[in-house]
C-alpha positions, 0 to 999 in steps of 0.5 A, spaced: 835 272 560 835 279 558 843 280 558 846 284 553 853 283 550 857 288 546 863 285 542 868 289 538 862 294 536 865 300 532 861 306 529 863 310 523 859 316 520 863 316 513 870 316 514 869 318 522 870 313 527 866 315 533 865 308 537 872 304 537 871 297 538 868 297 545 866 291 549 861 291 555 857 285 558 851 287 562 847 282 566 840 280 566 836 285 571 842 290 572 842 297 572 848 300 568 849 307 566 853 310 560 856 316 563 861 321 559 861 328 556 858 330 550 860 327 544 863 321 548 859 316 544 854 314 550 848 316 546 850 312 539 852 306 543 845 306 546 842 307 539 846 301 536 843 297 542 836 299 540 837 298 533 836 306 531 843 306 529 846 301 524 853 298 527 859 299 522 862 293 526 862 288 531 856 284 534 850 286 539 847 280 543 840 281 547 839 274 550 842 269 546 840 273 539 845 277 535 840 283 534 845 287 529 840 286 523 833 286 527 829 292 527 827 296 533 820 292 534 823 285 534 829 287 539 824 286 545 826 293 548 823 299 550 826 306 550 824 312 554 827 319 550 829 326 553 823 329 549 818 324 552 815 323 545 808 323 547 802 323 542 799 330 543 792 329 541 792 322 545 790 322 552 794 319 557 790 312 557 791 312 549 798 314 549 800 308 554 796 303 550 797 305 543 803 301 542 799 295 544 794 296 540 798 297 534 801 290 536 794 287 536 793 285 543 786 284 545 783 289 549 782 286 556 790 285 555 791 292 553 787 295 559 790 290 564 797 292 562 795 300 562 792 300 569 798 296 571 803 301 569 799 307 571 798 304 578 806 303 578 807 310 577 802 313 580 798 316 574 791 313 575 788 320 576 792 323 569 789 318 565 784 322 561 788 328 560 792 330 554 800 331 554 799 339 554 795 338 561 801 335 564 807 337 568 814 335 565 815 330 571 808 327 569 810 327 562 816 323 564 812 318 568 807 317 562 813 316 557 816 311 562 809 308 563 808 307 555 815 303 556 813 299 562 806 296 558 810 292 553 813 288 558 820 288 554 826 285 556 830 291 556 829 298 558 833 304 554 833 311 557 836 316 553 838 322 558 830 322 560 831 327 566 835 333 562 829 337 561 827 337 568 829 342 573 833 340 579 828 339 584 824 334 579 830 331 577 832 328 584 825 326 585 825 323 578 831 319 580 828 316 586 822 314 581 826 311 576 830 307 582 823 305 584 821 302 578 827 298 577 826 295 584 818 294 582 819 291 575 825 287 575 828 288 568 835 290 565 836 297 564 841 301 560 841 309 562 845 314 558 846 321 562 852 326 562 850 327 569 855 324 574 850 325 580 845 321 576 850 316 574 852 315 582 845 315 585 842 310 580 847 305 577 849 298 579 855 299 575 857 305 571 860 305 564 865 311 563 866 313 556 870 318 553 871 320 545 868 313 543 872 309 548 870 306 555 875 308 560 872 304 566 867 300 568 865 299 575 860 300 581 859 307 583 864 306 589 869 303 585 869 308 580 869 314 585 874 311 590 879 307 585 879 311 578 883 308 573 886 315 570 885 322 571 879 323 566 875 318 571 878 322 577 876 329 575 869 327 571 866 322 577 865 326 584 862 333 586 866 337 587 871 334 582 878 331 585 883 336 586 889 335 581 896 338 582 902 337 578 909 335 581 915 331 581 918 325 585 924 327 590 927 323 595 927 327 602 930 324 609 930 317 605 923 317 603 919 319 597 916 326 597 912 330 591 915 336 590 910 342 587 912 349 586 915 354 591 918 348 594 912 345 597 912 338 598 907 332 601 910 325 603 908 319 598 903 314 601 907 308 604 903 303 599 905 308 593 912 308 595 914 302 591 911 304 585 915 311 584 922 313 582 926 319 583 925 324 578 918 322 576 913 327 573 906 325 577 899 328 578 897 328 585 890 327 586 885 328 592 878 329 594 875 335 598 873 330 603 880 328 604 883 335 606 879 338 612 881 344 617 884 341 624 878 345 627 874 339 624 870 335 630 872 328 626 880 327 625 882 324 619 885 317 620 891 314 617 897 318 615 896 325 614 900 332 612 899 338 615 898 344 610 897 352 612 892 355 607 889 361 606 881 361 604 879 365 598 872 363 598 867 359 602 861 356 599 856 354 605 851 348 603 848 347 610 851 341 613 858 342 610 862 348 607 866 348 601 873 352 602 876 354 596 884 355 597 890 355 593 896 350 594 902 350 590 899 355 585 893 351 584 886 352 586 884 347 590 877 345 594 877 343 601 871 341 606 868 343 612 863 339 616 862 343 622 859 350 618 861 357 621 862 363 617 869 363 614 871 370 611 875 371 605 883 371 607 882 367 613 888 362 614 887 355 617 891 349 618 888 343 614 890 336 615 891 332 608 889 324 608 895 322 604 893 315 605 887 316 601 890 321 596 892 318 588 898 319 584 897 319 577 903 318 572 903 325 568 905 322 561 899 317 561 894 319 566 894 312 569 893 311 576 899 308 580 895 305 585 891 300 579 
């Protein structure tokens, strides 16, 4: 079983601690994505699993083995790098089989595994070419094929798509997802791109400053972010955030913003707040829609009249940039039409789907 367990793992570079005692369980055959901004510790964590970085403290298990002191070649892992790491003087066939040749596998076994990987990735016609004769996407397929032929317990991907253009990244995401469905094994994947994380992962691990902020399925992390960092990092467009204060009005709690603007607190959050509490009100663009929209928002809502500063048509939807309580916010319109700058529109805000965060800690009051 290729489960991975990370227990109290710490990484120091000299006196600087960059990973702070993290704990994580990755199930056999699970696709887990480590995501976060640059410098959050995600690539360092992946390299510690691979054995390319020594750990300062804690333990890493692959299956039932503690692998802290094992070199990479003995961990039964394969790693796909951002820069492909192909041998430029070798053909695709030679690149795919080189690791197996070094491991002294029999020639028929090497040939069988190389052909199997080529068939899985659809690169049969590229086998006699060198890397210089391949596109970026083809090189990435060869890099994945070189990992597949080893039949490892664990695949490790370190930002493998960051060198590709936007269209090819989308295509390669599909290829990697299909690879996981075809070659059932454990995958740990690192990216700074939250769209990649959302589309690929069984579970997402959100990291910041060497700590794990939240672990959950893509929908769990999107719909129930534990704090303001996760709420603004996961989701596109990012969640709208407005600082406010809890007040009581007509016997009910409201959130007061600048210029005496208020919105009611959702019924399920009323018991978690106190009068005078400083909060951050968060809601997604999908939860603020024009009243002219063909699909009314279910549940409790608040009416807002806002002036549109900028409209970004995206084909099936339009993102509207407005200002509320002195803060730039984004709304979404699903029945696109030209919206000139300065147009005033009536919006409905889905209060039941909005979030409240404690201003001091950033913690989501719904959790």
